[in-house]
C-alpha positions as CSV (number, residue, x, y, z in Angstrom):
1,M,0.0,0.0,0.0
2,V,2.9,2.3,0.5
3,G,3.5,2.4,-3.3
4,T,-0.1,3.7,-3.9
5,T,0.3,6.8,-1.8
6,G,2.1,8.8,-4.5
7,L,5.1,9.4,-2.2
8,P,8.6,8.3,-3.5
9,P,10.1,5.3,-1.8
10,L,12.0,6.0,1.4
11,R,15.1,4.3,0.0
12,R,15.2,6.7,-3.0
13,I,14.8,9.7,-0.7
14,R,17.8,8.6,1.3
15,R,20.0,7.9,-1.8
16,G,19.1,11.4,-3.1
17,S,20.1,12.9,0.2
18,E,23.4,11.1,0.3
19,R,24.2,12.3,-3.2
20,G,23.5,15.9,-2.2
21,T,20.4,16.1,-4.3
22,A,17.8,18.6,-3.0
23,L,15.0,17.0,-1.2
24,P,11.5,17.7,-2.6
25,D,9.4,20.1,-0.5
26,F,6.1,18.6,-1.7
27,G,4.8,22.2,-2.0
28,L,5.5,23.0,1.7
29,P,7.4,26.2,2.7
30,R,11.0,25.6,3.6
31,P,12.0,26.6,7.2
32,G,13.1,30.3,7.3
33,R,12.4,30.9,3.6
34,R,9.8,33.5,4.3
35,R,12.1,35.4,6.7
36,H,14.9,35.2,4.2
37,V,12.7,36.7,1.4
38,L,11.5,39.5,3.8
39,A,15.0,40.3,4.8
40,G,16.1,40.5,1.2
41,R,13.3,42.9,0.4
42,V,14.3,45.1,3.4
43,L,17.9,45.2,2.3
44,T,16.8,46.2,-1.2
45,V,14.7,49.0,0.1
46,L,17.6,50.2,2.3
47,A,20.0,50.0,-0.6
48,A,17.6,52.1,-2.7
49,L,17.2,54.7,0.0
50,L,20.9,55.0,0.5
51,V,21.5,55.5,-3.2
52,L,18.7,58.0,-3.4
53,F,20.2,59.9,-0.5
54,G,23.6,60.0,-2.3
55,L,21.9,61.4,-5.4
56,L,19.4,63.8,-3.9
57,A,20.8,65.1,-0.6
58,P,21.7,68.8,-0.8
59,D,25.1,70.0,0.3
60,D,23.6,72.8,2.5
61,L,21.5,72.2,5.6
62,T,19.4,75.3,4.7
63,A,18.2,73.4,1.6
64,F,17.5,70.1,3.4
65,S,13.9,68.9,3.6
66,A,11.9,65.7,3.1
67,A,10.8,67.0,-0.3
68,A,14.4,67.1,-1.4
69,L,14.6,63.3,-1.0
70,V,11.5,62.3,-2.9
71,R,12.4,63.7,-6.3
72,I,13.4,61.8,-9.4
73,P,17.2,61.9,-10.1
74,V,18.0,61.8,-13.8
75,E,21.4,60.3,-13.0
76,G,19.7,57.3,-11.4
77,L,17.5,56.7,-14.4
78,I,20.5,56.9,-16.8
79,V,22.5,54.4,-14.8
80,A,19.5,52.1,-14.4
81,A,18.8,52.1,-18.1
82,F,22.5,51.5,-18.8
83,V,23.0,48.5,-16.5
84,L,19.8,46.8,-17.8
85,V,21.4,46.2,-21.2
86,L,24.9,45.2,-19.9
87,P,26.2,41.7,-19.5
88,P,26.8,40.5,-15.9
89,R,30.6,41.3,-15.6
90,A,30.3,44.8,-17.2
91,R,27.2,45.4,-15.0
92,R,29.2,44.7,-11.8
93,V,32.1,47.0,-13.0
94,V,29.6,49.9,-13.6
95,A,27.9,49.3,-10.2
96,V,31.2,49.5,-8.4
97,A,32.3,52.6,-10.2
98,V,28.9,54.4,-9.6
99,G,29.0,53.3,-6.0
100,L,32.4,54.7,-5.5
101,F,31.4,58.0,-7.1
102,L,28.2,58.3,-5.0
103,G,30.1,57.4,-1.8
104,L,32.7,60.1,-2.5
105,L,30.0,62.6,-3.5
106,T,28.2,61.9,-0.3
107,L,31.3,62.6,1.8
108,L,31.9,65.8,-0.2
109,K,28.3,66.9,0.5
110,A,29.0,66.3,4.2
111,L,32.1,68.5,4.1
112,D,30.1,71.2,2.2
113,T,27.4,71.1,4.9
114,G,29.9,71.6,7.7
115,F,31.8,74.4,5.8
116,Y,28.5,76.2,4.9
117,A,27.4,76.0,8.6
118,T,30.7,77.4,9.9
119,L,32.5,79.3,7.2
120,E,29.6,80.3,4.8
121,K,31.3,78.6,1.9
122,P,31.5,75.1,0.3
123,F,34.5,72.9,0.9
124,D,37.3,73.7,-1.6
125,P,39.0,70.5,-2.6
126,V,42.2,72.3,-3.4
127,Y,42.6,75.0,-0.7
128,D,40.6,74.1,2.4
129,W,42.6,71.1,3.8
130,S,44.4,73.5,6.2
131,F,41.1,74.0,8.1
132,F,41.3,70.4,9.2
133,H,44.6,71.0,10.9
134,A,43.2,74.0,12.7
135,G,40.0,72.1,13.6
136,V,42.1,69.1,15.0
137,E,44.1,71.5,17.1
138,F,41.0,73.2,18.4
139,L,39.3,69.8,19.1
140,A,42.4,68.5,21.0
141,G,42.4,71.6,23.1
142,Q,38.8,71.0,24.1
143,I,38.6,67.2,24.7
144,G,42.3,66.1,25.0
145,D,44.6,64.3,22.6
146,A,43.3,60.8,23.3
147,A,39.7,61.7,22.8
148,M,40.6,63.6,19.7
149,V,42.4,60.6,18.2
150,A,39.3,58.5,18.9
151,V,37.1,61.0,17.2
152,L,39.3,61.1,14.1
153,A,39.5,57.3,14.0
154,G,35.7,57.1,14.2
155,A,35.4,59.7,11.4
156,V,37.7,57.7,9.2
157,V,35.8,54.5,9.8
158,L,32.5,56.2,9.1
159,A,33.9,57.7,5.8
160,V,35.1,54.3,4.7
161,A,31.8,52.7,5.7
162,V,29.8,55.2,3.6
163,V,31.8,54.4,0.5
164,V,31.7,50.6,1.0
165,L,28.0,50.6,1.8
166,M,27.3,52.7,-1.3
167,V,29.2,50.2,-3.5
168,L,27.3,47.3,-1.9
169,A,24.0,49.1,-2.4
170,M,24.7,49.6,-6.1
171,L,25.7,46.0,-6.6
172,R,22.5,44.8,-4.9
173,L,20.2,47.1,-6.9
174,T,21.8,46.2,-10.2
175,R,21.5,42.5,-9.4
176,V,17.9,42.8,-8.4
177,A,17.1,44.8,-11.5
178,A,18.8,42.3,-13.8
179,G,16.9,39.5,-12.2
180,R,13.6,41.3,-13.0
181,R,14.6,42.9,-16.2
182,T,11.1,43.3,-17.7
183,G,9.6,44.9,-14.7
184,A,12.6,47.1,-14.0
185,T,12.6,48.3,-17.6
186,R,9.0,49.3,-17.5
187,F,9.6,51.1,-14.1
188,V,12.5,53.0,-15.5
189,A,10.6,53.9,-18.7
190,V,7.6,55.3,-16.7
191,L,9.9,57.3,-14.4
192,G,11.7,58.6,-17.4
193,V,8.5,59.9,-19.0
194,V,7.5,61.5,-15.6
195,W,10.9,63.1,-15.3
196,I,10.7,64.6,-18.9
197,A,7.2,65.9,-18.2
198,C,8.1,67.5,-14.9
199,S,11.3,69.0,-16.3
200,A,9.4,70.5,-19.3
201,F,6.7,72.1,-17.1
202,G,9.0,73.0,-14.2
203,V,7.0,71.0,-11.6
204,E,8.3,71.7,-8.1
205,L,7.4,70.0,-4.8
206,L,8.6,73.1,-2.9
207,P,10.1,76.3,-4.2
208,G,13.6,75.4,-5.4
209,Q,12.9,71.7,-5.2
210,P,12.1,70.5,-8.8
211,V,10.7,67.0,-9.1
212,A,13.1,66.4,-12.1
213,A,16.3,66.5,-10.2
214,Q,19.8,66.6,-11.6
215,N,21.9,67.9,-8.7
216,A,24.5,65.1,-8.4
217,V,26.0,65.9,-11.8
218,A,25.7,69.6,-11.1
219,L,27.6,69.3,-7.8
220,A,30.3,67.2,-9.3
221,Y,30.6,69.6,-12.2
222,G,30.7,72.6,-9.9
223,D,33.5,71.0,-7.8
224,L,35.5,70.3,-11.0
225,R,35.1,73.9,-12.1
226,Q,36.2,75.1,-8.7
227,V,39.3,73.0,-8.8
228,G,40.1,74.4,-12.3
229,A,39.5,78.0,-11.1
230,D,41.8,77.4,-8.1
231,L,44.6,76.0,-10.2
232,R,44.3,79.0,-12.6
233,D,44.3,81.4,-9.6
234,Q,47.9,80.4,-8.7
235,R,49.4,81.8,-11.9
236,P,48.8,85.6,-11.5
237,F,49.5,85.9,-7.8
238,A,53.1,87.0,-8.2
239,E,52.0,89.6,-10.7
240,V,49.3,91.0,-8.3
241,A,51.7,91.0,-5.3
242,A,54.3,93.0,-7.3
243,D,51.7,95.6,-8.3
244,D,52.2,97.7,-5.2
245,A,52.3,101.5,-5.1
246,F,54.3,101.4,-1.8
247,R,56.7,98.7,-2.9
248,A,59.7,101.0,-3.4
249,T,58.7,103.9,-1.1
250,P,61.6,105.1,1.0
251,G,61.2,104.8,4.8
252,R,61.4,108.6,5.3
253,Q,58.2,109.0,3.2
254,L,56.2,106.4,5.1
255,L,54.0,107.0,8.1
256,A,55.3,110.5,8.8
257,G,52.0,111.3,10.5
258,L,52.7,108.7,13.2
259,R,56.3,109.6,14.0
260,G,57.1,108.8,17.6
261,K,53.8,107.0,18.2
262,N,53.4,103.5,19.5
263,V,50.9,101.8,17.1
264,V,49.1,98.7,18.3
265,L,47.2,96.8,15.6
266,T,44.8,94.5,17.5
267,F,42.7,91.7,16.1
268,V,39.7,90.8,18.3
269,E,38.9,87.2,17.6
270,S,35.4,86.6,16.2
271,Y,34.3,90.2,16.7
272,G,31.9,90.4,13.8
273,R,29.1,92.8,12.9
274,I,26.6,90.4,14.4
275,A,27.8,91.5,17.8
276,L,26.4,95.0,17.1
277,D,23.3,94.0,15.1
278,D,21.9,90.9,16.7
279,P,19.2,91.6,19.4
280,G,20.7,89.0,21.7
281,F,24.2,90.6,21.6
282,A,23.8,94.3,20.7
283,P,22.4,95.6,24.0
284,K,25.3,94.4,26.1
285,I,28.1,94.9,23.5
286,G,26.6,98.3,22.4
287,A,26.4,99.5,26.0
288,T,30.0,98.5,26.6
289,L,31.2,100.4,23.5
290,D,29.1,103.5,24.3
291,A,30.3,103.6,27.9
292,G,33.9,103.1,26.7
293,T,33.5,106.0,24.3
294,A,32.3,108.3,27.1
295,E,35.0,107.2,29.4
296,L,37.8,107.7,26.9
297,R,36.4,111.0,25.8
298,A,36.4,112.2,29.4
299,A,40.1,111.3,29.4
300,G,40.7,113.3,26.2
301,I,40.9,110.2,24.0
302,G,39.0,110.1,20.7
303,A,38.0,107.3,18.4
304,R,36.6,106.7,14.9
305,S,34.8,103.6,13.7
306,A,33.5,101.8,10.6
307,F,33.3,98.3,9.1
308,L,35.6,96.1,6.9
309,S,34.3,93.3,4.8
310,S,36.4,90.3,5.9
311,S,38.1,87.9,3.5
312,T,36.9,85.0,5.6
313,F,33.9,83.9,7.7
314,G,33.6,81.9,10.9
315,G,37.2,80.9,10.9
316,G,40.6,81.2,9.2
317,S,41.7,84.2,11.2
318,W,45.1,84.1,9.5
319,L,43.5,84.9,6.2
320,A,42.0,88.1,7.6
321,H,45.2,89.1,9.4
322,S,47.3,88.7,6.2
323,T,44.7,90.6,4.2
324,V,44.9,93.6,6.4
325,Q,48.7,93.4,6.6
326,S,49.3,92.9,2.9
327,G,46.5,94.9,1.2
328,M,45.7,91.8,-0.9
329,W,42.6,89.7,-0.8
330,I,43.7,86.5,0.9
331,D,40.7,84.3,1.0
332,N,42.1,80.8,0.7
333,Q,45.1,78.8,1.9
334,Q,46.9,78.7,-1.4
335,R,46.9,82.5,-1.7
336,Y,48.1,82.7,1.9
337,N,51.0,80.3,1.2
338,D,51.9,82.3,-1.9
339,L,51.9,85.5,0.1
340,L,54.2,84.1,2.8
341,G,56.6,83.1,0.0
342,S,56.6,86.6,-1.5
343,D,58.3,89.9,-0.7
344,R,55.0,91.9,-0.5
345,L,55.3,95.0,1.7
346,T,53.0,94.6,4.8
347,L,51.9,97.2,7.3
348,G,54.5,95.9,9.7
349,G,57.1,96.0,7.0
350,A,56.2,99.6,6.2
351,F,56.6,100.6,9.9
352,Q,59.9,98.7,10.1
353,R,61.2,100.4,7.0
354,A,60.2,103.8,8.5
355,G,62.2,103.1,11.7
356,W,59.7,101.4,14.1
357,R,60.5,98.4,16.2
358,T,58.0,95.7,15.1
359,V,56.5,93.2,17.5
360,W,54.3,90.2,17.0
361,D,52.3,89.1,20.0
362,V,50.4,85.9,19.1
363,P,49.4,84.0,22.3
364,A,47.5,81.4,20.3
365,H,50.7,80.1,18.8
366,T,52.1,77.1,20.6
367,K,54.5,75.8,17.9
368,D,57.2,77.3,15.7
369,W,56.0,79.5,12.8
370,P,59.1,79.8,10.6
371,E,57.3,80.8,7.4
372,G,55.4,83.6,9.1
373,R,58.5,84.9,10.9
374,R,60.4,84.9,7.6
375,F,57.7,86.8,5.9
376,Y,56.8,89.4,8.6
377,H,60.4,89.4,10.0
378,P,59.4,91.2,13.3
379,D,62.1,92.5,15.7
380,A,60.4,90.7,18.5
381,Y,58.1,87.7,18.5
382,Y,56.0,86.5,21.5
383,D,53.9,83.3,21.6
384,A,52.4,81.1,24.3
385,R,55.8,79.6,25.0
386,N,57.9,82.7,25.6
387,I,55.5,85.3,26.8
388,G,56.1,84.6,30.5
389,Y,52.6,83.5,31.4
390,H,52.2,81.2,34.5
391,G,48.5,81.2,34.9
392,P,45.8,78.7,33.7
393,G,44.4,78.3,30.2
394,F,40.8,79.0,29.3
395,A,39.7,76.3,26.9
396,Y,41.2,77.4,23.5
397,A,42.6,80.6,25.0
398,T,46.1,80.1,26.3
399,M,45.9,83.2,28.5
400,P,43.5,86.1,29.2
401,D,43.6,89.2,26.9
402,Q,44.5,91.3,29.9
403,F,47.8,89.5,30.4
404,T,48.6,89.8,26.7
405,F,48.3,93.6,26.9
406,S,50.0,93.8,30.3
407,M,53.0,91.9,28.9
408,L,53.1,94.2,25.8
409,Q,53.1,97.2,28.0
410,R,55.8,96.0,30.4
411,N,58.1,94.4,27.8
412,E,57.8,96.8,24.9
413,L,55.6,100.0,25.2
414,A,56.9,101.2,28.6
415,K,60.6,100.9,27.7
416,A,62.1,104.4,27.5
417,G,64.8,105.4,25.0
418,Q,64.0,102.7,22.4
419,R,62.4,103.2,19.0
420,P,58.6,103.5,18.8
421,V,56.9,100.2,18.6
422,M,54.5,98.9,16.0
423,A,52.8,95.7,17.4
424,E,50.3,93.2,16.0
425,V,48.4,91.7,18.9
426,D,46.0,88.8,18.3
427,L,43.5,88.4,21.2
428,V,42.1,85.0,21.9
429,S,39.7,85.3,24.9
430,S,36.8,85.8,22.4
431,H,37.7,82.6,20.4
432,A,35.2,79.7,20.5
433,P,34.2,77.9,22.7
434,W,33.9,81.2,24.7
435,S,33.8,79.4,28.1
436,P,35.2,79.5,30.7
437,R,36.4,83.1,30.5
438,P,38.4,85.4,32.8
439,W,37.4,88.7,34.3
440,L,39.3,91.9,34.7
441,V,41.6,92.5,37.6
442,G,43.7,95.6,38.5
443,W,46.5,96.1,36.1
444,N,49.0,96.2,38.9
445,E,47.8,92.7,40.0
446,V,48.3,90.9,36.6
447,G,52.0,90.0,37.3
448,D,52.9,86.6,35.8
449,G,49.2,85.6,35.4
450,S,49.0,83.5,38.6
451,V,46.1,85.8,39.7
452,F,43.9,84.2,37.1
453,G,44.3,80.7,38.6
454,P,40.9,80.3,40.2
455,M,38.9,81.7,37.2
456,P,38.6,78.7,34.9
457,S,37.0,76.5,37.6
458,A,34.5,79.3,38.4
459,G,33.1,79.2,34.8
460,E,31.1,76.6,32.9
461,A,32.9,73.8,31.0
462,P,32.7,74.1,27.2
463,E,31.1,70.6,26.8
464,S,28.3,71.8,29.1
465,V,27.8,75.2,27.3
466,W,27.8,73.6,23.8
467,K,24.9,71.4,24.5
468,D,22.6,74.4,24.6
469,P,22.3,76.9,21.7
470,A,21.1,79.6,24.1
471,K,24.2,79.1,26.3
472,I,26.5,79.2,23.3
473,R,25.1,82.6,22.3
474,D,25.4,84.0,25.8
475,A,29.0,82.7,26.0
476,Y,29.9,84.4,22.8
477,R,28.4,87.7,23.9
478,D,30.1,87.6,27.3
479,A,33.5,86.6,25.9
480,T,33.4,89.4,23.3
481,D,32.3,91.8,25.9
482,Y,35.3,90.8,28.1
483,S,37.8,91.4,25.2
484,L,36.3,94.8,24.4
485,K,36.3,95.9,28.1
486,T,39.9,94.8,28.3
487,L,40.8,97.0,25.3
488,I,39.0,100.0,26.7
489,S,40.6,99.5,30.2
490,F,44.0,99.2,28.6
491,V,43.7,102.5,26.7
492,R,42.2,104.2,29.8
493,Q,45.2,102.9,31.9
494,Y,48.1,103.5,29.5
495,G,46.7,105.7,26.7
496,D,49.1,108.6,26.5
497,E,49.8,111.1,23.7
498,N,52.0,108.5,22.0
499,L,49.6,105.5,21.9
500,V,47.5,104.8,18.8
501,L,45.3,101.7,18.9
502,V,43.7,100.2,15.8
503,F,41.4,97.3,16.7
504,L,39.1,95.2,14.5
505,G,37.5,91.9,14.3
506,D,38.9,89.2,12.0
507,H,35.6,87.5,10.9
508,Q,32.1,86.8,12.0
509,P,31.8,84.2,14.7
510,P,31.0,80.6,13.9
511,V,27.8,78.8,14.9
512,V,26.0,81.9,16.2
513,T,26.1,83.7,12.9
514,P,23.3,82.7,10.5
515,Q,24.1,81.6,7.0
516,G,23.8,84.4,4.5
517,A,25.0,87.1,6.9
518,V,27.4,89.8,5.7
519,H,31.2,89.3,6.3
520,D,31.6,92.7,8.0
521,V,33.7,93.3,11.1
522,P,34.0,96.5,13.1
523,V,37.2,98.5,12.9
524,T,38.2,101.4,15.2
525,I,41.1,103.8,15.5
526,V,41.8,105.2,19.0
527,A,44.2,108.1,19.8
528,K,44.7,110.8,22.3
529,D,46.6,113.1,19.9
530,P,43.8,114.8,17.9
531,K,46.2,115.2,14.9
532,V,46.0,111.4,14.4
533,L,42.3,111.4,13.9
534,D,42.4,114.6,11.8
535,R,44.4,112.6,9.3
536,I,41.4,110.3,8.7
537,A,38.7,112.9,8.8
538,G,38.0,112.4,5.1
539,W,37.2,108.7,5.6
540,G,33.7,109.4,6.8
541,W,34.1,107.1,9.8
542,Q,31.8,107.6,12.7
543,D,32.7,109.1,16.0
544,G,33.3,106.8,19.0
545,L,33.9,103.1,19.4
546,H,30.5,102.0,18.2
547,P,29.9,102.0,14.5
548,G,26.3,102.4,13.6
549,P,24.2,100.9,10.7
550,Q,25.2,103.7,8.4
551,A,29.0,103.5,9.0
552,P,31.1,103.0,5.9
553,V,32.0,99.5,4.8
554,W,35.4,98.9,3.0
555,K,36.8,95.7,1.7
556,M,39.4,94.5,4.1
557,D,42.2,94.6,1.6
558,A,41.7,98.3,1.1
559,F,42.8,99.2,4.6
560,R,46.6,99.0,4.1
561,D,46.8,101.4,1.3
562,R,44.3,103.9,2.8
563,F,46.1,103.8,6.1
564,L,49.6,104.3,4.5
565,T,48.2,107.1,2.3
566,A,46.5,108.9,5.3
567,F,49.7,108.9,7.4
568,A,52.2,109.5,4.6
569,R,54.4,112.6,4.7
């Protein structure tokens, strides 16, 4: 009766099993098959979403929205149509190539997003690598070297994972499409017709978000054009640097209007126009500047203020410093490197040629800077290692601004019988992360900086502040206020007939400045001798320390020539 059941003999089943032949399933589901099919479908959907993200995600957070990710990318349609007609081996090669391209494009978009948010510009593949070094140093100062190494390692692993996953996603999608060629072909054809129709009629999901998308190619093409422009920009630099009206001017004809004066050119880190315009910052900062104007005026000290449009935004202070010094527009690292390798006359160089003793006071520097010292060739150079500070650090700031000025006064400005001093001073107390920060003490108490010892522990740690956007804004406001009060107090304490102070911001602050903001920074000239300010009467700058909304705005590279012209013989 066994043979009448329709089932194969048991012996035959066993022989088949021993030979490795698949056992019949008699129409019954295999164990786990349903779960396997479901998992495969989920992986396919995830692969499609990853590829769509690589194709459609914008490179600027301000343009990011759900609508941006539900459009039809023409690049995806072209690749899909192409792989459907390729043989298996060629299909895999194309899938890997496209996956690598999308992975790298996704990483580039991530860099663009970060650069737009902090520097108001996309990442430049040729010039912007120097910002990573500055960022690593900043990060190490906040979280320590060990944690910084861990963060960098994690970033590298994540970057590699993005590229690898994008390649795997493309391989999976092309394999699935090839396995269902008829259905995939119909799907691509329908989407192609929809794309053409939406493109022809300009259909948009949201303003600026067309359904017919083609941003992946546009981004890649834009980056290639930028690289080409960067490479072309290197050629004429030497010609531009040599085109200098003051290049051969004798020292006796330079800066005659400042003979005998100590001139201090001071950059206030992140002191941007937003400090005077933003409702969250302006009341406190404005009050400090207005009170300082009145206080100095009572002491017979005048001031004139305006704005300069900075060559950088949110960071890259060295670009702004070199722009002011050289009178050239230094807005990227290559131009900066080219400048340091040139013989361009700087403000410091003009003062030195005219007989001043030149001093560089850069407390943020903790390592040698041979290229800068060769270019600026100051008579004296102070950094964090030789300035004589024995107090605590304040997050990024190696020392309070008050100590920086106190040292300058003791070591340089107060020395009788020497040549007048021209100093560049770079203040750091208003550098991010803006907490903890010091407070002012009596100038006769500053000493070697030990007096500042208890101050860091009295403030809030950066990692706590930077968890709360409101706290970040308050910290920026208060740190900038401290730097400005330090400047005002220094002039009030030591501002005699022979002191001329020029102070300005280097760039708008990162994080707290919205994208699209102007690049303007305040600039002020302070002097007790009225003849100094008379020299710039024709500039139209406003009276006092606080430039108002109608104050003139110059490009930052215009300052050197106008300054040298105003104080010429």
